[in-house]
PDB file with SEQRES, HELIX, SHEET and CRYST1 records, atoms N, CA, C and O in Angstrom:
SEQRES   1 A   71  ILE MET TYR LYS SER ASN LEU ASN CYS SER VAL LEU LYS          
SEQRES   2 A   71  GLY TYR LEU GLU PHE LEU ILE LYS GLN GLU LEU ILE GLU          
SEQRES   3 A   71  GLU ARG ILE ILE GLY LYS SER ARG ILE VAL TYR ALA ILE          
SEQRES   4 A   71  THR GLN ARG GLY LYS THR VAL LEU LYS ALA PHE THR GLU          
SEQRES   5 A   71  LEU LYS GLN ALA LEU PRO ILE ILE GLU GLU TYR GLU THR          
SEQRES   6 A   71  ALA LYS PRO ILE LEU TYR                                      
HELIX    1 AA1 MET A    2  SER A    5  1                                   4    
HELIX    2 AA2 CYS A    9  LYS A   21  1                                  13    
HELIX    3 AA3 GLN A   41  ALA A   56  1                                  16    
HELIX    4 AA4 ILE A   59  GLU A   62  1                                   4    
SHEET    1 AA1 2 ILE A  25  ILE A  30  0                                        
SHEET    2 AA1 2 ARG A  34  ILE A  39 -1                                        
CRYST1    1.000    1.000    1.000  90.00  90.00  90.00 P 1           1          
ATOM      1  N   ILE A   1     -95.561   0.372 -35.704  1.00  0.00           N  
ATOM      2  CA  ILE A   1     -96.193  -0.903 -35.376  1.00  0.00           C  
ATOM      3  C   ILE A   1     -97.504  -1.032 -36.134  1.00  0.00           C  
ATOM      4  O   ILE A   1     -97.823  -2.101 -36.655  1.00  0.00           O  
ATOM      5  N   MET A   2     -98.257   0.047 -36.195  1.00  0.00           N  
ATOM      6  CA  MET A   2     -99.579   0.012 -36.809  1.00  0.00           C  
ATOM      7  C   MET A   2     -99.502  -0.418 -38.273  1.00  0.00           C  
ATOM      8  O   MET A   2    -100.287  -1.258 -38.712  1.00  0.00           O  
ATOM      9  N   TYR A   3     -98.581   0.140 -39.017  1.00  0.00           N  
ATOM     10  CA  TYR A   3     -98.483  -0.191 -40.435  1.00  0.00           C  
ATOM     11  C   TYR A   3     -97.941  -1.600 -40.655  1.00  0.00           C  
ATOM     12  O   TYR A   3     -98.429  -2.323 -41.524  1.00  0.00           O  
ATOM     13  N   LYS A   4     -96.950  -1.990 -39.885  1.00  0.00           N  
ATOM     14  CA  LYS A   4     -96.373  -3.335 -40.046  1.00  0.00           C  
ATOM     15  C   LYS A   4     -97.358  -4.425 -39.658  1.00  0.00           C  
ATOM     16  O   LYS A   4     -97.336  -5.513 -40.233  1.00  0.00           O  
ATOM     17  N   SER A   5     -98.229  -4.143 -38.682  1.00  0.00           N  
ATOM     18  CA  SER A   5     -99.194  -5.149 -38.239  1.00  0.00           C  
ATOM     19  C   SER A   5    -100.502  -5.076 -39.013  1.00  0.00           C  
ATOM     20  O   SER A   5    -101.358  -5.948 -38.867  1.00  0.00           O  
ATOM     21  N   ASN A   6    -100.663  -4.050 -39.831  1.00  0.00           N  
ATOM     22  CA  ASN A   6    -101.867  -3.860 -40.640  1.00  0.00           C  
ATOM     23  C   ASN A   6    -103.122  -3.759 -39.760  1.00  0.00           C  
ATOM     24  O   ASN A   6    -104.164  -4.333 -40.075  1.00  0.00           O  
ATOM     25  N   LEU A   7    -102.998  -3.022 -38.657  1.00  0.00           N  
ATOM     26  CA  LEU A   7    -104.117  -2.804 -37.744  1.00  0.00           C  
ATOM     27  C   LEU A   7    -104.429  -1.319 -37.678  1.00  0.00           C  
ATOM     28  O   LEU A   7    -103.547  -0.479 -37.862  1.00  0.00           O  
ATOM     29  N   ASN A   8    -105.705  -0.998 -37.411  1.00  0.00           N  
ATOM     30  CA  ASN A   8    -106.005   0.413 -37.206  1.00  0.00           C  
ATOM     31  C   ASN A   8    -105.601   0.814 -35.787  1.00  0.00           C  
ATOM     32  O   ASN A   8    -105.315  -0.042 -34.950  1.00  0.00           O  
ATOM     33  N   CYS A   9    -105.580   2.088 -35.533  1.00  0.00           N  
ATOM     34  CA  CYS A   9    -105.045   2.629 -34.284  1.00  0.00           C  
ATOM     35  C   CYS A   9    -105.787   2.111 -33.052  1.00  0.00           C  
ATOM     36  O   CYS A   9    -105.154   1.729 -32.068  1.00  0.00           O  
ATOM     37  N   SER A  10    -107.105   2.093 -33.093  1.00  0.00           N  
ATOM     38  CA  SER A  10    -107.856   1.684 -31.900  1.00  0.00           C  
ATOM     39  C   SER A  10    -107.666   0.201 -31.588  1.00  0.00           C  
ATOM     40  O   SER A  10    -107.574  -0.175 -30.420  1.00  0.00           O  
ATOM     41  N   VAL A  11    -107.607  -0.636 -32.609  1.00  0.00           N  
ATOM     42  CA  VAL A  11    -107.380  -2.069 -32.394  1.00  0.00           C  
ATOM     43  C   VAL A  11    -105.981  -2.287 -31.829  1.00  0.00           C  
ATOM     44  O   VAL A  11    -105.804  -3.054 -30.883  1.00  0.00           O  
ATOM     45  N   LEU A  12    -104.997  -1.621 -32.402  1.00  0.00           N  
ATOM     46  CA  LEU A  12    -103.619  -1.750 -31.920  1.00  0.00           C  
ATOM     47  C   LEU A  12    -103.499  -1.307 -30.466  1.00  0.00           C  
ATOM     48  O   LEU A  12    -102.854  -1.983 -29.664  1.00  0.00           O  
ATOM     49  N   LYS A  13    -104.115  -0.179 -30.122  1.00  0.00           N  
ATOM     50  CA  LYS A  13    -104.061   0.299 -28.736  1.00  0.00           C  
ATOM     51  C   LYS A  13    -104.661  -0.727 -27.783  1.00  0.00           C  
ATOM     52  O   LYS A  13    -104.136  -0.946 -26.691  1.00  0.00           O  
ATOM     53  N   GLY A  14    -105.754  -1.352 -28.191  1.00  0.00           N  
ATOM     54  CA  GLY A  14    -106.371  -2.385 -27.361  1.00  0.00           C  
ATOM     55  C   GLY A  14    -105.442  -3.560 -27.133  1.00  0.00           C  
ATOM     56  O   GLY A  14    -105.320  -4.056 -26.013  1.00  0.00           O  
ATOM     57  N   TYR A  15    -104.783  -4.009 -28.198  1.00  0.00           N  
ATOM     58  CA  TYR A  15    -103.839  -5.122 -28.074  1.00  0.00           C  
ATOM     59  C   TYR A  15    -102.661  -4.748 -27.181  1.00  0.00           C  
ATOM     60  O   TYR A  15    -102.249  -5.534 -26.328  1.00  0.00           O  
ATOM     61  N   LEU A  16    -102.118  -3.546 -27.377  1.00  0.00           N  
ATOM     62  CA  LEU A  16    -100.979  -3.113 -26.566  1.00  0.00           C  
ATOM     63  C   LEU A  16    -101.362  -3.006 -25.091  1.00  0.00           C  
ATOM     64  O   LEU A  16    -100.594  -3.416 -24.221  1.00  0.00           O  
ATOM     65  N   GLU A  17    -102.545  -2.459 -24.805  1.00  0.00           N  
ATOM     66  CA  GLU A  17    -103.009  -2.364 -23.417  1.00  0.00           C  
ATOM     67  C   GLU A  17    -103.152  -3.751 -22.797  1.00  0.00           C  
ATOM     68  O   GLU A  17    -102.772  -3.962 -21.645  1.00  0.00           O  
ATOM     69  N   PHE A  18    -103.701  -4.697 -23.564  1.00  0.00           N  
ATOM     70  CA  PHE A  18    -103.851  -6.066 -23.072  1.00  0.00           C  
ATOM     71  C   PHE A  18    -102.486  -6.671 -22.750  1.00  0.00           C  
ATOM     72  O   PHE A  18    -102.299  -7.258 -21.684  1.00  0.00           O  
ATOM     73  N   LEU A  19    -101.535  -6.528 -23.670  1.00  0.00           N  
ATOM     74  CA  LEU A  19    -100.199  -7.093 -23.464  1.00  0.00           C  
ATOM     75  C   LEU A  19     -99.486  -6.450 -22.278  1.00  0.00           C  
ATOM     76  O   LEU A  19     -98.762  -7.126 -21.547  1.00  0.00           O  
ATOM     77  N   ILE A  20     -99.688  -5.151 -22.085  1.00  0.00           N  
ATOM     78  CA  ILE A  20     -99.090  -4.459 -20.937  1.00  0.00           C  
ATOM     79  C   ILE A  20     -99.719  -4.960 -19.636  1.00  0.00           C  
ATOM     80  O   ILE A  20     -99.003  -5.230 -18.671  1.00  0.00           O  
ATOM     81  N   LYS A  21    -101.043  -5.085 -19.598  1.00  0.00           N  
ATOM     82  CA  LYS A  21    -101.725  -5.565 -18.388  1.00  0.00           C  
ATOM     83  C   LYS A  21    -101.311  -6.989 -18.038  1.00  0.00           C  
ATOM     84  O   LYS A  21    -101.260  -7.352 -16.863  1.00  0.00           O  
ATOM     85  N   GLN A  22    -101.016  -7.791 -19.048  1.00  0.00           N  
ATOM     86  CA  GLN A  22    -100.573  -9.167 -18.819  1.00  0.00           C  
ATOM     87  C   GLN A  22     -99.077  -9.245 -18.514  1.00  0.00           C  
ATOM     88  O   GLN A  22     -98.537 -10.326 -18.280  1.00  0.00           O  
ATOM     89  N   GLU A  23     -98.419  -8.090 -18.520  1.00  0.00           N  
ATOM     90  CA  GLU A  23     -96.977  -7.975 -18.275  1.00  0.00           C  
ATOM     91  C   GLU A  23     -96.149  -8.761 -19.290  1.00  0.00           C  
ATOM     92  O   GLU A  23     -95.115  -9.340 -18.957  1.00  0.00           O  
ATOM     93  N   LEU A  24     -96.630  -8.766 -20.543  1.00  0.00           N  
ATOM     94  CA  LEU A  24     -95.901  -9.425 -21.625  1.00  0.00           C  
ATOM     95  C   LEU A  24     -95.005  -8.434 -22.365  1.00  0.00           C  
ATOM     96  O   LEU A  24     -93.975  -8.810 -22.923  1.00  0.00           O  
ATOM     97  N   ILE A  25     -95.410  -7.162 -22.361  1.00  0.00           N  
ATOM     98  CA  ILE A  25     -94.582  -6.089 -22.909  1.00  0.00           C  
ATOM     99  C   ILE A  25     -94.605  -4.934 -21.918  1.00  0.00           C  
ATOM    100  O   ILE A  25     -95.448  -4.881 -21.023  1.00  0.00           O  
ATOM    101  N   GLU A  26     -93.663  -4.009 -22.094  1.00  0.00           N  
ATOM    102  CA  GLU A  26     -93.658  -2.806 -21.267  1.00  0.00           C  
ATOM    103  C   GLU A  26     -93.442  -1.595 -22.155  1.00  0.00           C  
ATOM    104  O   GLU A  26     -92.790  -1.669 -23.196  1.00  0.00           O  
ATOM    105  N   GLU A  27     -94.000  -0.491 -21.722  1.00  0.00           N  
ATOM    106  CA  GLU A  27     -93.876   0.760 -22.448  1.00  0.00           C  
ATOM    107  C   GLU A  27     -92.678   1.520 -21.895  1.00  0.00           C  
ATOM    108  O   GLU A  27     -92.516   1.649 -20.682  1.00  0.00           O  
ATOM    109  N   ARG A  28     -91.846   2.019 -22.795  1.00  0.00           N  
ATOM    110  CA  ARG A  28     -90.677   2.802 -22.382  1.00  0.00           C  
ATOM    111  C   ARG A  28     -90.705   4.133 -23.111  1.00  0.00           C  
ATOM    112  O   ARG A  28     -91.073   4.201 -24.284  1.00  0.00           O  
ATOM    113  N   ILE A  29     -90.318   5.184 -22.417  1.00  0.00           N  
ATOM    114  CA  ILE A  29     -90.267   6.510 -23.023  1.00  0.00           C  
ATOM    115  C   ILE A  29     -88.809   6.836 -23.311  1.00  0.00           C  
ATOM    116  O   ILE A  29     -87.959   6.807 -22.420  1.00  0.00           O  
ATOM    117  N   ILE A  30     -88.540   7.144 -24.567  1.00  0.00           N  
ATOM    118  CA  ILE A  30     -87.194   7.478 -25.022  1.00  0.00           C  
ATOM    119  C   ILE A  30     -87.168   8.974 -25.331  1.00  0.00           C  
ATOM    120  O   ILE A  30     -88.007   9.474 -26.080  1.00  0.00           O  
ATOM    121  N   GLY A  31     -86.224   9.667 -24.763  1.00  0.00           N  
ATOM    122  CA  GLY A  31     -86.152  11.105 -24.988  1.00  0.00           C  
ATOM    123  C   GLY A  31     -87.331  11.813 -24.349  1.00  0.00           C  
ATOM    124  O   GLY A  31     -87.775  11.440 -23.264  1.00  0.00           O  
ATOM    125  N   LYS A  32     -87.838  12.836 -25.025  1.00  0.00           N  
ATOM    126  CA  LYS A  32     -88.938  13.621 -24.464  1.00  0.00           C  
ATOM    127  C   LYS A  32     -90.307  13.025 -24.757  1.00  0.00           C  
ATOM    128  O   LYS A  32     -91.211  13.115 -23.926  1.00  0.00           O  
ATOM    129  N   SER A  33     -90.471  12.416 -25.928  1.00  0.00           N  
ATOM    130  CA  SER A  33     -91.832  11.997 -26.270  1.00  0.00           C  
ATOM    131  C   SER A  33     -91.942  10.700 -27.061  1.00  0.00           C  
ATOM    132  O   SER A  33     -93.048  10.302 -27.424  1.00  0.00           O  
ATOM    133  N   ARG A  34     -90.848  10.044 -27.333  1.00  0.00           N  
ATOM    134  CA  ARG A  34     -90.918   8.813 -28.129  1.00  0.00           C  
ATOM    135  C   ARG A  34     -91.229   7.621 -27.230  1.00  0.00           C  
ATOM    136  O   ARG A  34     -90.564   7.400 -26.218  1.00  0.00           O  
ATOM    137  N   ILE A  35     -92.243   6.861 -27.613  1.00  0.00           N  
ATOM    138  CA  ILE A  35     -92.656   5.685 -26.851  1.00  0.00           C  
ATOM    139  C   ILE A  35     -92.276   4.440 -27.641  1.00  0.00           C  
ATOM    140  O   ILE A  35     -92.570   4.328 -28.831  1.00  0.00           O  
ATOM    141  N   VAL A  36     -91.623   3.514 -26.966  1.00  0.00           N  
ATOM    142  CA  VAL A  36     -91.294   2.223 -27.571  1.00  0.00           C  
ATOM    143  C   VAL A  36     -91.835   1.125 -26.663  1.00  0.00           C  
ATOM    144  O   VAL A  36     -92.094   1.348 -25.481  1.00  0.00           O  
ATOM    145  N   TYR A  37     -91.998  -0.052 -27.232  1.00  0.00           N  
ATOM    146  CA  TYR A  37     -92.502  -1.192 -26.482  1.00  0.00           C  
ATOM    147  C   TYR A  37     -91.443  -2.283 -26.502  1.00  0.00           C  
ATOM    148  O   TYR A  37     -90.840  -2.563 -27.538  1.00  0.00           O  
ATOM    149  N   ALA A  38     -91.226  -2.894 -25.343  1.00  0.00           N  
ATOM    150  CA  ALA A  38     -90.211  -3.940 -25.213  1.00  0.00           C  
ATOM    151  C   ALA A  38     -90.850  -5.175 -24.599  1.00  0.00           C  
ATOM    152  O   ALA A  38     -91.708  -5.078 -23.722  1.00  0.00           O  
ATOM    153  N   ILE A  39     -90.420  -6.327 -25.069  1.00  0.00           N  
ATOM    154  CA  ILE A  39     -90.921  -7.576 -24.506  1.00  0.00           C  
ATOM    155  C   ILE A  39     -90.288  -7.786 -23.131  1.00  0.00           C  
ATOM    156  O   ILE A  39     -89.101  -7.522 -22.938  1.00  0.00           O  
ATOM    157  N   THR A  40     -91.079  -8.257 -22.193  1.00  0.00           N  
ATOM    158  CA  THR A  40     -90.593  -8.530 -20.840  1.00  0.00           C  
ATOM    159  C   THR A  40     -90.079  -9.968 -20.762  1.00  0.00           C  
ATOM    160  O   THR A  40     -90.238 -10.749 -21.700  1.00  0.00           O  
ATOM    161  N   GLN A  41     -89.468 -10.298 -19.640  1.00  0.00           N  
ATOM    162  CA  GLN A  41     -89.021 -11.681 -19.447  1.00  0.00           C  
ATOM    163  C   GLN A  41     -90.218 -12.624 -19.468  1.00  0.00           C  
ATOM    164  O   GLN A  41     -90.151 -13.711 -20.042  1.00  0.00           O  
ATOM    165  N   ARG A  42     -91.311 -12.202 -18.839  1.00  0.00           N  
ATOM    166  CA  ARG A  42     -92.544 -13.010 -18.861  1.00  0.00           C  
ATOM    167  C   ARG A  42     -93.037 -13.180 -20.302  1.00  0.00           C  
ATOM    168  O   ARG A  42     -93.486 -14.261 -20.681  1.00  0.00           O  
ATOM    169  N   GLY A  43     -92.952 -12.122 -21.094  1.00  0.00           N  
ATOM    170  CA  GLY A  43     -93.352 -12.189 -22.493  1.00  0.00           C  
ATOM    171  C   GLY A  43     -92.495 -13.169 -23.278  1.00  0.00           C  
ATOM    172  O   GLY A  43     -93.005 -13.915 -24.114  1.00  0.00           O  
ATOM    173  N   LYS A  44     -91.201 -13.170 -23.011  1.00  0.00           N  
ATOM    174  CA  LYS A  44     -90.297 -14.116 -23.675  1.00  0.00           C  
ATOM    175  C   LYS A  44     -90.648 -15.550 -23.302  1.00  0.00           C  
ATOM    176  O   LYS A  44     -90.621 -16.445 -24.147  1.00  0.00           O  
ATOM    177  N   THR A  45     -90.979 -15.761 -22.030  1.00  0.00           N  
ATOM    178  CA  THR A  45     -91.346 -17.098 -21.565  1.00  0.00           C  
ATOM    179  C   THR A  45     -92.622 -17.577 -22.246  1.00  0.00           C  
ATOM    180  O   THR A  45     -92.699 -18.720 -22.698  1.00  0.00           O  
ATOM    181  N   VAL A  46     -93.619 -16.706 -22.317  1.00  0.00           N  
ATOM    182  CA  VAL A  46     -94.888 -17.062 -22.961  1.00  0.00           C  
ATOM    183  C   VAL A  46     -94.675 -17.311 -24.446  1.00  0.00           C  
ATOM    184  O   VAL A  46     -95.227 -18.264 -24.995  1.00  0.00           O  
ATOM    185  N   LEU A  47     -93.890 -16.479 -25.099  1.00  0.00           N  
ATOM    186  CA  LEU A  47     -93.611 -16.653 -26.523  1.00  0.00           C  
ATOM    187  C   LEU A  47     -92.893 -17.971 -26.782  1.00  0.00           C  
ATOM    188  O   LEU A  47     -93.205 -18.667 -27.748  1.00  0.00           O  
ATOM    189  N   LYS A  48     -91.940 -18.317 -25.930  1.00  0.00           N  
ATOM    190  CA  LYS A  48     -91.219 -19.588 -26.072  1.00  0.00           C  
ATOM    191  C   LYS A  48     -92.176 -20.764 -25.903  1.00  0.00           C  
ATOM    192  O   LYS A  48     -92.125 -21.725 -26.671  1.00  0.00           O  
ATOM    193  N   ALA A  49     -93.046 -20.689 -24.900  1.00  0.00           N  
ATOM    194  CA  ALA A  49     -94.014 -21.769 -24.663  1.00  0.00           C  
ATOM    195  C   ALA A  49     -94.973 -21.904 -25.841  1.00  0.00           C  
ATOM    196  O   ALA A  49     -95.295 -23.019 -26.253  1.00  0.00           O  
ATOM    197  N   PHE A  50     -95.427 -20.792 -26.378  1.00  0.00           N  
ATOM    198  CA  PHE A  50     -96.327 -20.812 -27.529  1.00  0.00           C  
ATOM    199  C   PHE A  50     -95.640 -21.423 -28.745  1.00  0.00           C  
ATOM    200  O   PHE A  50     -96.238 -22.228 -29.458  1.00  0.00           O  
ATOM    201  N   THR A  51     -94.390 -21.043 -28.982  1.00  0.00           N  
ATOM    202  CA  THR A  51     -93.633 -21.581 -30.115  1.00  0.00           C  
ATOM    203  C   THR A  51     -93.448 -23.088 -29.979  1.00  0.00           C  
ATOM    204  O   THR A  51     -93.592 -23.824 -30.955  1.00  0.00           O  
ATOM    205  N   GLU A  52     -93.129 -23.546 -28.771  1.00  0.00           N  
ATOM    206  CA  GLU A  52     -92.962 -24.982 -28.536  1.00  0.00           C  
ATOM    207  C   GLU A  52     -94.278 -25.725 -28.732  1.00  0.00           C  
ATOM    208  O   GLU A  52     -94.291 -26.821 -29.293  1.00  0.00           O  
ATOM    209  N   LEU A  53     -95.372 -25.148 -28.282  1.00  0.00           N  
ATOM    210  CA  LEU A  53     -96.684 -25.767 -28.456  1.00  0.00           C  
ATOM    211  C   LEU A  53     -97.050 -25.837 -29.934  1.00  0.00           C  
ATOM    212  O   LEU A  53     -97.587 -26.843 -30.397  1.00  0.00           O  
ATOM    213  N   LYS A  54     -96.765 -24.787 -30.663  1.00  0.00           N  
ATOM    214  CA  LYS A  54     -97.055 -24.764 -32.097  1.00  0.00           C  
ATOM    215  C   LYS A  54     -96.252 -25.836 -32.833  1.00  0.00           C  
ATOM    216  O   LYS A  54     -96.762 -26.462 -33.763  1.00  0.00           O  
ATOM    217  N   GLN A  55     -95.004 -26.050 -32.424  1.00  0.00           N  
ATOM    218  CA  GLN A  55     -94.177 -27.088 -33.042  1.00  0.00           C  
ATOM    219  C   GLN A  55     -94.674 -28.478 -32.670  1.00  0.00           C  
ATOM    220  O   GLN A  55     -94.583 -29.405 -33.475  1.00  0.00           O  
ATOM    221  N   ALA A  56     -95.194 -28.628 -31.469  1.00  0.00           N  
ATOM    222  CA  ALA A  56     -95.681 -29.931 -31.012  1.00  0.00           C  
ATOM    223  C   ALA A  56     -97.012 -30.305 -31.652  1.00  0.00           C  
ATOM    224  O   ALA A  56     -97.349 -31.485 -31.746  1.00  0.00           O  
ATOM    225  N   LEU A  57     -97.766 -29.306 -32.091  1.00  0.00           N  
ATOM    226  CA  LEU A  57     -99.088 -29.552 -32.672  1.00  0.00           C  
ATOM    227  C   LEU A  57     -99.203 -28.984 -34.089  1.00  0.00           C  
ATOM    228  O   LEU A  57    -100.092 -28.174 -34.348  1.00  0.00           O  
ATOM    229  N   PRO A  58     -98.327 -29.388 -35.007  1.00  0.00           N  
ATOM    230  CA  PRO A  58     -98.375 -28.813 -36.359  1.00  0.00           C  
ATOM    231  C   PRO A  58     -99.624 -29.215 -37.130  1.00  0.00           C  
ATOM    232  O   PRO A  58     -99.968 -28.571 -38.121  1.00  0.00           O  
ATOM    233  N   ILE A  59    -100.298 -30.252 -36.700  1.00  0.00           N  
ATOM    234  CA  ILE A  59    -101.469 -30.734 -37.410  1.00  0.00           C  
ATOM    235  C   ILE A  59    -102.592 -29.699 -37.418  1.00  0.00           C  
ATOM    236  O   ILE A  59    -103.427 -29.712 -38.323  1.00  0.00           O  
ATOM    237  N   ILE A  60    -102.631 -28.818 -36.445  1.00  0.00           N  
ATOM    238  CA  ILE A  60    -103.667 -27.791 -36.375  1.00  0.00           C  
ATOM    239  C   ILE A  60    -103.652 -26.933 -37.628  1.00  0.00           C  
ATOM    240  O   ILE A  60    -104.714 -26.583 -38.144  1.00  0.00           O  
ATOM    241  N   GLU A  61    -102.486 -26.590 -38.125  1.00  0.00           N  
ATOM    242  CA  GLU A  61    -102.371 -25.750 -39.306  1.00  0.00           C  
ATOM    243  C   GLU A  61    -102.930 -26.433 -40.543  1.00  0.00           C  
ATOM    244  O   GLU A  61    -103.430 -25.754 -41.439  1.00  0.00           O  
ATOM    245  N   GLU A  62    -102.860 -27.744 -40.617  1.00  0.00           N  
ATOM    246  CA  GLU A  62    -103.356 -28.468 -41.778  1.00  0.00           C  
ATOM    247  C   GLU A  62    -104.865 -28.380 -41.902  1.00  0.00           C  
ATOM    248  O   GLU A  62    -105.397 -28.494 -43.006  1.00  0.00           O  
ATOM    249  N   TYR A  63    -105.557 -28.181 -40.810  1.00  0.00           N  
ATOM    250  CA  TYR A  63    -107.010 -28.190 -40.816  1.00  0.00           C  
ATOM    251  C   TYR A  63    -107.630 -26.800 -40.777  1.00  0.00           C  
ATOM    252  O   TYR A  63    -108.830 -26.677 -40.534  1.00  0.00           O  
ATOM    253  N   GLU A  64    -106.862 -25.769 -41.004  1.00  0.00           N  
ATOM    254  CA  GLU A  64    -107.400 -24.413 -40.975  1.00  0.00           C  
ATOM    255  C   GLU A  64    -108.474 -24.203 -42.034  1.00  0.00           C  
ATOM    256  O   GLU A  64    -109.438 -23.476 -41.795  1.00  0.00           O  
ATOM    257  N   THR A  65    -108.327 -24.822 -43.192  1.00  0.00           N  
ATOM    258  CA  THR A  65    -109.291 -24.616 -44.269  1.00  0.00           C  
ATOM    259  C   THR A  65    -110.318 -25.735 -44.349  1.00  0.00           C  
ATOM    260  O   THR A  65    -111.157 -25.738 -45.250  1.00  0.00           O  
ATOM    261  N   ALA A  66    -110.265 -26.664 -43.441  1.00  0.00           N  
ATOM    262  CA  ALA A  66    -111.211 -27.782 -43.457  1.00  0.00           C  
ATOM    263  C   ALA A  66    -112.605 -27.292 -43.103  1.00  0.00           C  
ATOM    264  O   ALA A  66    -112.772 -26.342 -42.338  1.00  0.00           O  
ATOM    265  N   LYS A  67    -113.602 -27.955 -43.672  1.00  0.00           N  
ATOM    266  CA  LYS A  67    -114.986 -27.607 -43.380  1.00  0.00           C  
ATOM    267  C   LYS A  67    -115.352 -28.133 -41.997  1.00  0.00           C  
ATOM    268  O   LYS A  67    -114.889 -29.201 -41.597  1.00  0.00           O  
ATOM    269  N   PRO A  68    -116.180 -27.389 -41.266  1.00  0.00           N  
ATOM    270  CA  PRO A  68    -116.579 -27.856 -39.943  1.00  0.00           C  
ATOM    271  C   PRO A  68    -117.468 -29.093 -40.039  1.00  0.00           C  
ATOM    272  O   PRO A  68    -118.188 -29.280 -41.020  1.00  0.00           O  
ATOM    273  N   ILE A  69    -117.408 -29.918 -39.026  1.00  0.00           N  
ATOM    274  CA  ILE A  69    -118.237 -31.120 -38.973  1.00  0.00           C  
ATOM    275  C   ILE A  69    -119.554 -30.746 -38.312  1.00  0.00           C  
ATOM    276  O   ILE A  69    -119.575 -30.246 -37.188  1.00  0.00           O  
ATOM    277  N   LEU A  70    -120.638 -30.990 -39.009  1.00  0.00           N  
ATOM    278  CA  LEU A  70    -121.961 -30.674 -38.477  1.00  0.00           C  
ATOM    279  C   LEU A  70    -122.613 -31.938 -37.962  1.00  0.00           C  
ATOM    280  O   LEU A  70    -122.564 -32.982 -38.613  1.00  0.00           O  
ATOM    281  N   TYR A  71    -123.218 -31.845 -36.801  1.00  0.00           N  
ATOM    282  CA  TYR A  71    -123.892 -32.998 -36.208  1.00  0.00           C  
ATOM    283  C   TYR A  71    -125.385 -32.828 -36.292  1.00  0.00           C  
ATOM    284  O   TYR A  71    -126.132 -33.698 -35.844  1.00  0.00           O  
TER     285      TYR A  71                                                      
END                                                                             
């Protein structure tokens, strides 16, 4: 996960802990010592809602490089 996400170990651990506490993913132990992470039903629901929101508001992506408006 660390290499694919291009994150260092401490940042990744923080994100994983946050996602586990929010019950979006769960930690599973495979065999004696292998740890894997799986998305929960709640995580799937949140991901679906986020994807739908992103599709409903595509204009946000167009303004990512826009200069901020100063008052």
